[in-house]
Residue frames as qw, qx, qy, qz and C-alpha x, y, z in Angstrom:
[[0.511, -0.120, -0.756, 0.392, -9.15, 22.95, 105.60],
 [0.414, -0.713, -0.109, -0.555, -11.20, 23.93, 108.62],
 [0.254, 0.261, -0.742, 0.562, -9.60, 24.02, 112.03],
 [0.650, -0.558, -0.438, -0.272, -11.56, 22.59, 114.98],
 [0.170, -0.567, 0.592, -0.547, -11.02, 23.07, 118.69],
 [0.776, -0.205, 0.489, -0.341, -10.93, 19.77, 120.76],
 [0.451, -0.196, 0.853, 0.173, -10.57, 16.22, 119.68],
 [0.211, 0.315, 0.836, 0.396, -13.53, 16.08, 117.26],
 [0.331, 0.218, 0.047, -0.917, -16.47, 17.92, 115.78],
 [0.548, 0.349, 0.732, -0.206, -19.86, 16.49, 114.94],
 [0.358, 0.262, 0.660, 0.607, -20.73, 16.29, 111.23],
 [0.069, 0.832, 0.518, 0.187, -23.64, 18.64, 111.36],
 [0.302, -0.882, -0.006, 0.361, -21.61, 21.25, 113.15],
 [0.485, -0.274, 0.491, 0.670, -18.76, 20.88, 110.64],
 [0.301, 0.543, 0.627, 0.471, -21.15, 21.48, 107.76],
 [0.113, -0.953, -0.277, 0.052, -22.23, 24.74, 109.46],
 [0.487, -0.664, 0.235, 0.517, -18.63, 25.69, 110.12],
 [0.434, -0.023, 0.607, 0.666, -17.87, 25.27, 106.39],
 [0.319, 0.421, 0.033, -0.849, -20.93, 27.32, 105.41],
 [0.073, -0.074, -0.886, -0.453, -22.37, 24.49, 103.50],
 [0.303, -0.653, -0.664, -0.200, -25.63, 24.91, 105.55],
 [0.041, -0.543, 0.208, -0.813, -26.76, 27.73, 107.84],
 [0.625, -0.406, 0.257, -0.615, -28.81, 25.68, 110.31],
 [0.294, -0.227, 0.919, -0.135, -28.84, 22.38, 112.05],
 [0.698, 0.383, 0.473, -0.377, -32.18, 21.59, 110.36],
 [0.568, 0.710, -0.307, -0.282, -30.59, 22.12, 106.99],
 [0.018, 0.526, -0.850, 0.039, -27.68, 19.93, 107.97],
 [0.564, 0.036, 0.765, -0.308, -30.11, 17.15, 109.04],
 [0.722, 0.555, 0.217, -0.352, -31.92, 17.25, 105.71],
 [0.415, 0.735, -0.511, -0.162, -28.77, 17.26, 103.68],
 [0.140, -0.408, 0.892, -0.134, -27.28, 14.35, 105.62],
 [0.615, 0.165, 0.694, -0.336, -30.48, 12.33, 105.51],
 [0.683, 0.642, -0.020, -0.348, -30.67, 12.83, 101.75],
 [0.884, -0.077, 0.348, 0.303, -27.38, 10.77, 101.47],
 [0.472, 0.851, -0.011, 0.230, -25.57, 13.65, 99.74],
 [0.172, -0.857, 0.454, -0.171, -22.67, 13.73, 102.26],
 [0.905, 0.140, -0.346, 0.202, -19.65, 11.41, 102.20],
 [0.421, -0.819, 0.386, -0.049, -17.16, 11.03, 105.03],
 [0.300, -0.501, 0.781, 0.222, -13.80, 9.51, 103.89],
 [0.201, 0.222, -0.774, -0.557, -15.51, 8.29, 100.69],
 [0.136, -0.315, -0.939, 0.001, -18.54, 6.61, 102.28],
 [0.327, -0.561, -0.353, -0.674, -22.07, 7.97, 102.43],
 [0.199, -0.076, -0.709, 0.672, -22.79, 9.14, 105.99],
 [0.331, -0.572, -0.519, -0.542, -26.30, 9.45, 107.41],
 [0.565, -0.589, -0.463, 0.345, -25.47, 10.09, 111.03],
 [0.091, 0.894, 0.017, 0.439, -25.44, 13.85, 111.73],
 [0.553, -0.795, 0.239, -0.071, -23.71, 13.19, 115.06],
 [0.915, 0.198, -0.083, 0.341, -20.82, 11.29, 113.37],
 [0.429, -0.824, 0.177, 0.324, -17.64, 12.45, 115.09],
 [0.677, 0.673, -0.112, 0.276, -15.01, 13.86, 112.71],
 [0.675, -0.592, 0.136, 0.418, -11.38, 13.92, 113.65],
 [0.058, 0.809, -0.381, -0.444, -8.43, 15.77, 112.08],
 [0.125, -0.308, 0.836, 0.436, -7.63, 14.32, 108.68],
 [0.431, 0.456, 0.771, -0.111, -11.18, 13.19, 107.95],
 [0.000, 0.071, -0.459, -0.886, -12.46, 14.32, 104.58],
 [0.376, 0.529, 0.620, -0.440, -16.11, 15.42, 103.98],
 [0.098, 0.035, 0.612, 0.784, -17.48, 15.58, 100.47],
 [0.249, 0.638, 0.636, -0.355, -20.60, 17.43, 99.68],
 [0.409, 0.858, 0.165, -0.264, -21.88, 19.16, 96.49],
 [0.777, 0.557, -0.043, 0.290, -18.75, 18.12, 94.62],
 [0.107, 0.790, -0.417, 0.437, -16.42, 19.84, 97.11],
 [0.812, -0.165, -0.487, 0.276, -14.16, 18.19, 99.60],
 [0.262, -0.840, 0.222, -0.420, -13.45, 19.62, 103.04],
 [0.682, 0.101, -0.625, 0.366, -10.62, 18.35, 105.28],
 [0.585, -0.794, -0.126, -0.110, -10.95, 18.52, 109.05],
 [0.470, 0.509, -0.429, 0.580, -7.82, 20.02, 110.65]]
């Protein structure tokens, strides 16, 4: 689980927080390649707002927003 400050975090920022990617550009490419799922559904919007309890799956790993 990764803790966030505030009500939400954007998907691309969350991927950086989890060290899945190191830059926003990498996050954009990964998300556009349809390799990221949010709550079991492929997500292609890098600005998707994630809230506590949401689950992000990428590269066979699942990360939970806290």
